[in-house]
C-alpha positions as CSV (number, residue, x, y, z in Angstrom):
1,M,0.0,0.0,0.0
2,L,3.0,2.3,0.5
3,W,3.7,2.2,-3.2
4,L,0.2,3.7,-3.9
5,F,0.8,6.6,-1.4
6,G,4.2,7.2,-3.0
7,Q,2.6,7.7,-6.4
8,I,-0.3,10.0,-5.3
9,W,1.0,12.0,-2.4
10,L,1.4,15.1,-4.5
11,W,-2.2,14.9,-5.7
12,L,-3.4,14.5,-2.1
13,L,-1.5,17.5,-1.1
14,I,-2.8,19.6,-4.0
15,S,-6.4,18.5,-3.3
16,F,-6.1,19.3,0.4
17,A,-4.8,22.8,-0.4
18,L,-7.5,23.5,-2.9
19,G,-10.2,22.3,-0.4
20,A,-8.8,24.5,2.3
21,G,-8.6,27.5,0.0
22,L,-12.2,27.1,-1.3
23,T,-13.5,26.7,2.3
24,A,-11.7,29.8,3.4
25,L,-13.1,31.8,0.4
26,L,-16.7,30.6,0.9
27,F,-16.8,31.3,4.6
28,R,-14.9,34.6,4.6
29,R,-17.1,36.5,2.2
30,P,-19.0,39.3,3.8
31,A,-22.4,38.4,5.3
32,R,-25.5,39.7,3.6
33,Q,-26.9,42.9,4.9
34,R,-30.2,42.2,6.5
35,P,-32.7,45.0,7.1
36,P,-33.0,45.7,10.8
37,E,-35.9,43.9,12.4
38,R,-38.5,45.8,14.4
39,P,-38.8,44.4,17.9
40,V,-42.0,42.3,18.2
41,P,-43.9,43.2,21.4
42,P,-44.8,40.3,23.6
43,P,-48.4,39.0,23.4
44,A,-50.7,40.3,26.1
45,A,-51.2,38.0,29.0
46,P,-54.7,36.4,29.2
47,P,-56.9,37.5,32.1
48,P,-56.6,35.1,35.1
49,A,-59.2,32.4,35.3
50,E,-61.5,32.3,38.3
51,A,-59.7,29.2,39.6
52,E,-56.5,31.2,39.9
53,E,-58.1,34.0,42.0
54,T,-56.8,32.7,45.3
55,R,-56.7,36.1,47.0
56,H,-60.5,36.0,47.5
57,L,-60.6,32.6,49.3
58,P,-61.9,32.8,52.9
59,A,-59.2,32.2,55.5
60,T,-60.1,29.1,57.5
61,G,-58.2,29.0,60.8
62,A,-55.3,30.9,59.5
63,L,-55.9,34.0,61.7
64,L,-56.4,32.2,65.0
65,P,-54.1,33.5,67.7
66,E,-51.2,31.3,68.6
67,P,-51.0,30.0,72.1
68,S,-48.5,31.7,74.2
69,P,-45.4,29.6,75.0
70,D,-44.8,28.4,78.5
71,H,-42.1,30.5,79.9
72,S,-41.6,28.7,83.2
73,H,-38.1,28.0,84.5
74,Q,-35.5,28.7,81.8
75,E,-32.4,29.2,83.9
76,G,-30.0,27.0,85.8
77,T,-28.8,23.5,85.2
78,L,-30.8,20.6,84.0
79,P,-31.5,17.7,86.4
80,P,-29.6,14.4,86.0
81,R,-31.0,12.5,83.1
82,R,-32.1,9.4,85.1
83,A,-34.5,11.5,87.2
84,W,-36.8,12.7,84.5
85,H,-35.9,10.2,81.7
86,V,-37.5,7.4,83.6
87,R,-40.8,9.3,83.6
88,N,-40.3,9.8,79.8
89,E,-41.0,13.6,80.0
90,W,-39.1,16.8,80.1
91,P,-37.8,18.0,83.4
92,D,-40.1,20.1,85.4
93,E,-39.2,22.8,88.0
94,Q,-38.9,20.2,90.8
95,D,-36.2,18.3,88.8
96,A,-34.4,21.6,88.1
97,A,-34.5,22.6,91.8
98,A,-33.1,19.2,92.8
99,S,-30.3,19.5,90.3
100,E,-29.4,22.9,91.5
101,D,-29.2,21.7,95.0
102,Q,-26.9,18.9,94.0
103,E,-24.7,21.3,92.1
104,S,-24.4,23.6,95.1
105,R,-23.4,20.7,97.4
106,R,-20.7,19.6,95.0
107,G,-19.2,23.1,95.0
108,G,-19.3,23.5,91.3
């Protein structure tokens, strides 16, 4: 197969150069001058359907006052976990008071 390439390499080189030259000429010519287009205004939005008018729906339970949070004892140390964890509930003020008494005895 090398003998064939040895006989036609010059023709291959010439055809490549001609193809590259024609491509450059075709794509480098100036672009056609187009008339300036007028901007097209966007179409008007259709009026909203009645199903989309959600601002007129009656409020059901949305305006009920929220219950005030319980601001009981919020300072001090928490009681030991075993005291209130056995009851499966959050520590109450008695647990907190017991914990504060133990802390004061330990000196810490």
